C-alpha positions as CSV (number, residue, x, y, z in Angstrom):
1,M,15.3,-68.8,16.0
2,D,17.0,-71.4,18.2
3,S,15.8,-71.8,21.8
4,R,18.3,-69.8,23.8
5,K,18.6,-67.3,26.7
6,S,20.1,-63.9,25.9
7,K,22.6,-62.6,28.4
8,L,24.6,-59.5,27.3
9,D,28.2,-59.6,28.4
10,A,29.1,-55.9,28.9
11,S,32.9,-56.7,28.9
12,F,32.8,-56.9,25.1
13,L,31.3,-53.4,24.8
14,V,33.3,-50.2,24.8
15,K,32.8,-46.5,23.9
16,E,34.7,-44.8,21.1
17,D,36.5,-42.5,23.5
18,L,38.4,-45.4,24.9
19,S,42.2,-45.1,24.5
20,V,44.0,-47.6,22.2
21,K,46.1,-48.6,25.2
22,D,43.1,-49.4,27.3
23,A,41.5,-51.3,24.4
24,M,44.6,-53.5,24.1
25,R,44.4,-54.3,27.7
26,Q,40.7,-55.1,27.6
27,I,41.1,-57.3,24.6
28,G,43.9,-59.1,26.4
29,E,41.8,-59.6,29.5
30,A,38.7,-60.8,27.6
31,G,40.8,-63.3,25.7
32,D,38.5,-63.3,22.7
33,R,40.4,-60.8,20.5
34,I,37.4,-58.6,19.7
35,L,35.4,-55.7,21.2
36,F,32.3,-53.9,20.0
37,V,32.0,-50.1,20.0
38,I,28.7,-48.6,21.0
39,N,27.3,-45.1,21.8
40,D,25.5,-44.0,24.9
41,D,22.3,-45.7,23.7
42,Q,24.1,-49.0,23.2
43,K,23.7,-48.6,19.4
44,L,26.4,-50.5,17.5
45,L,29.1,-48.3,15.9
46,G,31.7,-50.8,15.0
47,S,34.1,-53.6,16.0
48,L,37.7,-53.6,17.2
49,T,40.0,-56.5,16.9
50,D,43.6,-57.1,18.0
51,G,44.5,-56.9,14.3
52,D,43.0,-53.4,14.0
53,I,45.2,-52.3,16.9
54,R,48.3,-54.0,15.6
55,R,47.9,-52.2,12.2
56,W,47.4,-48.9,14.0
57,V,50.6,-49.4,16.1
58,L,52.6,-50.4,13.1
59,S,51.5,-47.3,11.2
60,E,53.0,-45.1,14.0
61,G,49.6,-44.5,15.7
62,T,49.8,-43.3,19.3
63,L,48.5,-45.5,22.1
64,A,47.1,-42.5,23.9
65,S,44.6,-41.6,21.1
66,D,41.1,-42.9,21.3
67,I,39.9,-45.7,19.1
68,R,37.8,-43.6,16.7
69,K,40.3,-43.9,13.9
70,V,41.1,-47.5,14.6
71,F,37.9,-49.5,14.8
72,N,36.0,-51.0,11.9
73,K,32.9,-48.8,11.1
74,D,31.2,-51.6,9.1
75,P,30.9,-54.5,11.5
76,I,29.2,-57.8,10.8
77,C,26.1,-58.3,13.0
78,V,22.9,-60.4,13.1
79,K,19.3,-59.8,14.1
80,A,17.5,-61.5,16.9
81,D,16.0,-64.1,14.6
82,Y,19.5,-65.5,13.7
83,S,20.2,-69.2,13.3
84,T,23.2,-70.7,15.0
85,E,24.1,-72.3,11.7
86,N,24.2,-69.0,10.0
87,V,26.4,-67.5,12.7
88,K,28.8,-70.4,12.5
89,N,29.1,-70.0,8.7
90,L,29.8,-66.2,9.1
91,M,32.5,-66.8,11.7
92,L,34.1,-69.5,9.6
93,K,33.9,-67.5,6.4
94,K,35.1,-64.2,7.9
95,K,37.4,-65.7,10.5
96,I,36.0,-63.5,13.2
97,P,35.8,-64.5,16.9
98,G,32.6,-62.7,17.7
99,I,29.3,-61.3,16.3
100,P,26.9,-58.9,18.0
101,V,23.1,-59.4,18.0
102,V,21.2,-56.2,17.3
103,D,17.5,-55.2,17.2
104,D,15.9,-53.2,14.4
105,K,17.3,-49.9,15.8
106,G,20.9,-51.3,15.9
107,I,20.9,-51.6,19.7
108,V,23.2,-54.4,20.9
109,K,21.2,-57.1,22.7
110,D,23.7,-59.9,22.9
111,V,27.3,-60.9,21.9
112,L,28.0,-64.3,20.3
113,I,31.5,-65.4,20.9
114,W,33.3,-68.3,19.1
115,S,33.6,-70.5,22.2
116,S,29.8,-70.2,23.0
117,V,28.8,-71.0,19.4
118,F,31.2,-73.8,18.7
119,G,31.9,-75.0,22.2
120,K,35.1,-74.9,24.3
121,N,36.8,-77.5,22.1
122,G,36.0,-75.6,18.8
123,A,39.1,-73.5,18.5
124,L,39.2,-70.9,15.8
125,E,41.4,-72.3,13.1
126,Q,44.0,-69.9,11.9
127,E,45.7,-69.8,8.5
128,V,49.3,-71.1,8.7
129,L,51.9,-68.6,7.4
130,D,54.9,-70.7,6.3
131,F,57.4,-67.8,6.1
132,P,59.3,-65.5,8.4
133,V,57.9,-62.1,9.2
134,V,59.8,-58.8,8.9
135,I,58.8,-56.2,11.6
136,M,59.9,-52.6,11.2
137,A,61.2,-51.7,14.6
138,G,63.7,-48.9,13.7
139,G,61.5,-45.8,14.1
140,K,61.8,-43.2,16.8
141,G,58.2,-43.5,17.9
142,S,57.9,-39.7,18.2
143,R,54.1,-39.9,18.6
144,L,54.7,-41.8,21.9
145,D,56.9,-39.1,23.3
146,P,57.8,-38.7,26.2
147,F,57.9,-42.5,26.7
148,T,60.2,-43.0,23.8
149,R,62.8,-40.6,25.2
150,I,63.7,-43.6,27.5
151,L,62.6,-46.7,25.7
152,P,62.4,-47.5,22.0
153,K,58.8,-47.8,20.8
154,P,58.9,-51.6,20.3
155,L,59.8,-52.0,24.0
156,I,57.0,-49.8,25.4
157,P,55.1,-52.1,27.8
158,I,51.4,-52.9,27.5
159,G,50.4,-54.8,30.6
160,E,53.1,-57.5,31.2
161,K,54.5,-57.5,27.7
162,T,56.1,-55.1,25.2
163,I,54.4,-53.9,22.0
164,L,56.9,-56.0,20.0
165,E,56.2,-59.2,22.0
166,I,52.4,-58.7,21.7
167,I,52.8,-58.4,17.9
168,M,55.0,-61.5,17.7
169,D,52.6,-63.5,19.9
170,R,49.7,-62.6,17.5
171,Y,51.7,-63.9,14.6
172,S,52.5,-67.1,16.5
173,E,48.8,-67.9,16.3
174,Y,49.5,-68.4,12.6
175,Q,52.5,-70.7,13.4
176,V,55.0,-68.0,12.7
177,K,58.2,-68.6,14.8
178,E,60.9,-66.7,12.8
179,F,61.2,-62.9,12.8
180,Y,63.5,-60.3,11.2
181,L,63.5,-57.1,13.2
182,S,64.6,-54.0,11.2
183,I,66.2,-51.8,13.8
184,N,67.9,-48.4,14.1
185,H,66.8,-46.1,16.9
186,K,68.1,-47.5,20.3
187,S,68.9,-50.7,18.5
188,Q,71.3,-52.0,21.1
189,M,68.6,-51.7,23.8
190,I,66.2,-53.8,21.6
191,K,68.9,-56.5,21.0
192,A,69.9,-56.6,24.7
193,Y,66.2,-57.0,25.8
194,F,65.6,-60.0,23.6
195,E,69.0,-61.6,24.6
196,E,67.8,-61.5,28.2
197,A,64.2,-62.3,27.6
198,S,64.6,-65.9,26.5
199,S,62.2,-65.4,23.6
200,P,60.6,-68.5,22.2
201,Y,61.1,-67.1,18.7
202,K,64.0,-67.1,16.3
203,I,65.0,-63.5,16.0
204,S,67.4,-62.0,13.4
205,Y,68.2,-58.3,13.0
206,I,68.4,-56.0,9.9
207,E,70.5,-53.1,11.1
208,E,69.7,-49.8,9.3
209,D,72.8,-47.5,9.1
210,K,70.3,-44.6,8.9
211,P,66.5,-44.3,9.3
212,L,65.1,-45.7,6.1
213,G,61.4,-45.0,6.6
214,T,58.5,-47.4,6.3
215,A,59.5,-50.6,4.5
216,G,62.9,-49.0,3.7
217,S,64.9,-52.1,4.8
218,L,63.0,-54.2,2.3
219,K,64.2,-52.3,-0.7
């Protein structure tokens, strides 16, 4: 094992009863796009990334629910005798921003984050997606009632940004700048918001005459 000091950063550790909304906020504050789920004994249960949350939200999952159905139950981890080279290879191969260090009982002893392994200048390289992205934003968001009685689901705020802006910002990490929004429910409100928001993205709209369901506007 390399000579190193272990200092566990508890800001990367969460319990499985954490709400999806609070998990989104914590990931945003940490800035490393990953959290690790533990039990009361600090035993590793899984990992949770911004991508996991994005898929949950897009599948009409509620923000008020806990993360039990959202986080990955088969996380990548290393033991205390890890080599830095092996950790680097894992991060590069799996494109993951963090890996926990566990003992023989699965107890989290340390968290290795990309910036600490590669250095501050070693930015995580993202795949470039050379095509526009279609986002289904026409649903009623009934699982987010009563919030969606006033706002359409894509405009529900999480911190300082809306759900839709957070999703687009994540795609921008892959150099995506063009989006097609499939809209129906409260469509005028969504269009008005982005007309006033001075969005850095090129946004076009696919207007559904009636609710078409998941991926309906792609048919």
